[in-house]
C-alpha positions in Angstrom: -10.3 8.5 21.0 -7.2 7.1 22.7 -5.7 9.0 25.7 -2.3 10.8 25.4 -0.3 7.8 26.5 -2.1 5.5 24.1 -1.7 8.1 21.3 2.0 8.4 21.9 2.4 4.6 21.9 0.5 4.4 18.7 2.8 7.0 17.0 5.9 5.3 18.3 4.7 1.9 17.1 3.9 3.3 13.7 7.3 4.8 13.3 9.0 1.5 14.3 6.8 -0.4 11.9 7.6 2.0 9.0 11.3 1.6 9.7 11.0 -2.1 9.1 12.4 -3.0 5.6 9.8 -4.4 3.2 8.6 -3.9 -0.4 7.5 -0.3 0.3 10.9 0.7 1.8 12.7 -1.2 -0.9 10.8 0.7 -3.6 11.6 4.1 -2.0 15.3 3.3 -1.5 15.7 1.8 -5.0 13.9 4.8 -6.6 16.1 7.3 -4.7 19.3 5.4 -5.5 18.4 5.2 -9.2 16.8 8.6 -9.8 17.5 10.9 -6.9 15.8 12.2 -3.8 12.8 13.6 -5.6 12.0 10.2 -7.1 12.4 8.6 -3.6 10.0 11.2 -2.1 7.5 10.7 -4.8 7.7 6.9 -4.4 7.0 7.4 -0.7 4.0 9.6 -1.5 2.7 6.9 -3.8 3.0 4.3 -1.1 1.2 6.7 1.3 -1.7 7.1 -1.2 -1.9 3.3 -1.3 -2.1 3.2 2.5 -5.0 5.7 2.4 -6.9 3.3 0.1 -6.5 0.5 2.6 -7.5 2.7 5.6 -10.7 3.9 3.9 -11.5 0.5 2.5 -11.1 -1.1 5.9 -13.4 1.6 7.4 -16.0 0.7 4.7 -15.7 -3.0 5.4 -13.7 -4.0 2.3 -10.7 -4.8 4.5 -12.9 -7.2 6.6 -13.8 -8.9 3.4 -10.2 -9.6 2.6 -9.7 -10.9 6.1 -12.6 -13.3 5.9 -12.8 -14.2 2.2 -10.2 -16.6 1.0 -11.1 -15.8 -2.6 -10.8 -12.0 -2.3 -7.5 -12.4 -0.4 -6.0 -14.8 -2.9 -7.0 -12.7 -5.9 -5.4 -9.6 -4.5 -2.4 -11.6 -3.3 -1.7 -13.0 -6.7 -2.1 -9.5 -8.3 0.3 -8.0 -5.8 2.8 -10.9 -6.2 2.6 -10.6 -10.0 3.4 -6.9 -9.8 6.3 -7.4 -7.4 7.7 -10.1 -9.7 7.3 -7.9 -12.7 9.2 -5.1 -11.1 12.0 -7.4 -10.0 12.5 -9.1 -13.3 12.3 -5.8 -15.2 15.1 -4.4 -12.9 17.0 -7.6 -13.2 17.1 -7.6 -17.0 17.4 -3.8 -17.6 20.6 -2.0 -18.2 22.5 -0.3 -15.4 20.8 2.9 -14.4 22.0 6.1 -16.1 20.6 9.2 -14.3 20.0 12.2 -16.4 21.6 14.7 -14.0 24.5 14.9 -11.6 24.1 12.9 -8.4 25.4 15.8 -6.4 22.0 17.4 -6.6 20.1 14.2 -5.8 17.3 15.5 -8.0 17.7 13.6 -11.2 15.1 11.4 -12.8 15.9 8.7 -15.3 14.8 9.8 -18.8 12.7 6.7 -19.2 11.0 7.0 -15.8 8.8 10.0 -15.0 7.8 11.1 -11.5 4.2 10.0 -12.4 5.4 6.5 -13.1 7.4 6.4 -9.9 4.3 7.6 -7.9 2.1 4.9 -9.6 4.8 2.3 -8.9 4.7 3.1 -5.2 1.0 3.2 -5.2 0.6 -0.2 -6.8 3.3 -1.8 -4.7 1.2 -0.9 -1.6 -2.4 -1.1 -2.7 -2.0 -4.6 -4.3 -0.6 -6.1 -1.1 -3.5 -7.6 0.9 -1.3 -8.0 3.9 -1.3 -4.2 4.3 -5.1 -4.2 4.6 -4.9 -7.1 7.1 -2.2 -5.1 9.0 -4.5 -2.1 9.4 -7.4 -4.3 10.6 -5.2 -5.9 13.2 -3.1 -3.0 14.4 -5.4 0.1 14.5 -8.4 -1.3 16.5 -6.0 -2.1 19.4 -5.9 1.7 20.0 -9.7 2.3 19.8 -11.4 2.3 23.2 -14.3 -0.2 23.5 -16.7 2.6 24.5 -15.9 4.7 21.5 -19.2 5.8 20.0 -18.1 5.9 16.3 -15.5 3.2 15.8 -15.3 3.6 12.0 -14.5 7.3 12.4 -11.9 6.6 15.1 -10.4 4.0 12.8 -10.1 6.5 9.9 -8.7 9.1 12.2 -6.0 6.8 13.5 -5.3 5.4 10.1 -4.8 8.9 8.7 -2.5 9.8 11.6 -0.5 6.6 11.0 0.0 7.5 7.3 0.9 11.1 8.0 3.5 10.0 10.5 4.9 7.5 7.9 5.7 10.4 5.5 8.5 11.6 7.7 10.0 8.0 7.8 9.6 7.6 4.1 11.3 11.0 3.6 14.2 9.8 5.7 14.6 6.7 3.6 14.6 8.7 0.4 17.1 11.3 1.6 19.4 8.6 3.1 19.4 6.6 -0.1 19.9 9.7 -2.3 22.8 10.8 0.0 24.3 7.3 -0.3 24.0 7.4 -4.1 26.4 10.4 -4.2 29.2 8.3 -2.7 31.7 7.3 -5.4 31.8 3.6 -4.5 28.1 3.4 -4.6 27.9 5.0 -8.0 30.4 2.5 -9.3 28.4 -0.3 -7.8 24.9 0.8 -9.0 24.7 -2.0 -11.4 25.0 -4.6 -8.7 22.8 -2.6 -6.3 20.1 -2.7 -9.0 20.5 -6.5 -9.2 20.3 -6.9 -5.4 17.1 -4.8 -5.3 15.7 -6.8 -8.2 16.3 -10.1 -6.4 14.7 -8.7 -3.2 11.6 -7.6 -5.2 11.4 -11.1 -6.6 11.8 -12.6 -3.1 9.0 -10.4 -1.7 6.8 -11.5 -4.6 7.5 -15.2 -4.0 7.0 -14.6 -0.2 3.6 -13.0 -0.9 2.5 -16.0 -3.1 3.3 -18.3 -0.2 1.4 -16.3 2.4 -1.9 -17.4 3.8 -4.8 -15.3 4.9 -4.1 -14.5 8.6 -7.7 -15.0 9.5 -7.8 -18.6 8.3 
């Protein structure tokens, strides 16, 4: 187990990394902007669930397979890229979002988008991204002491801690985006915000297709 100094450093680094915009943050923000704070929170929980899959997979050795096997990495990369592109193009060609409740509550959900669908969208956005698995393999072991008896258990413990800390950051993104959506100018520009988010999802998908296995 890391000492107190290392543990605090691990927590701080995790918060900073979760504040960095990427597909996960974009999904939370776009969900909250379109459907209210509850949808943003549920999107964040879906993403956290995806992170748990990566943590336990890495502890079982599946993450190492992605890091060393070009075929496994490429397969998951193309699945993840295809999903991000699908999300982007679906948003790009859909109509302007029409929330079913007043934005003043920040609790509305679009009639055609249930919280279950939002959760699964966040889950797939994360779990189909092989770079997340590689990230955990590269980041977490730095905080495991060389003399640790059970490194797999330490890896899981730190991975769980990282994910639990990320919930607060994801909640902040969701609440911030929901608050922003209640501003009149933002409501009037929701159509264009939707298009910007769509283009960003497409960009993340293209970027993922062009990424190489970091281990190569």
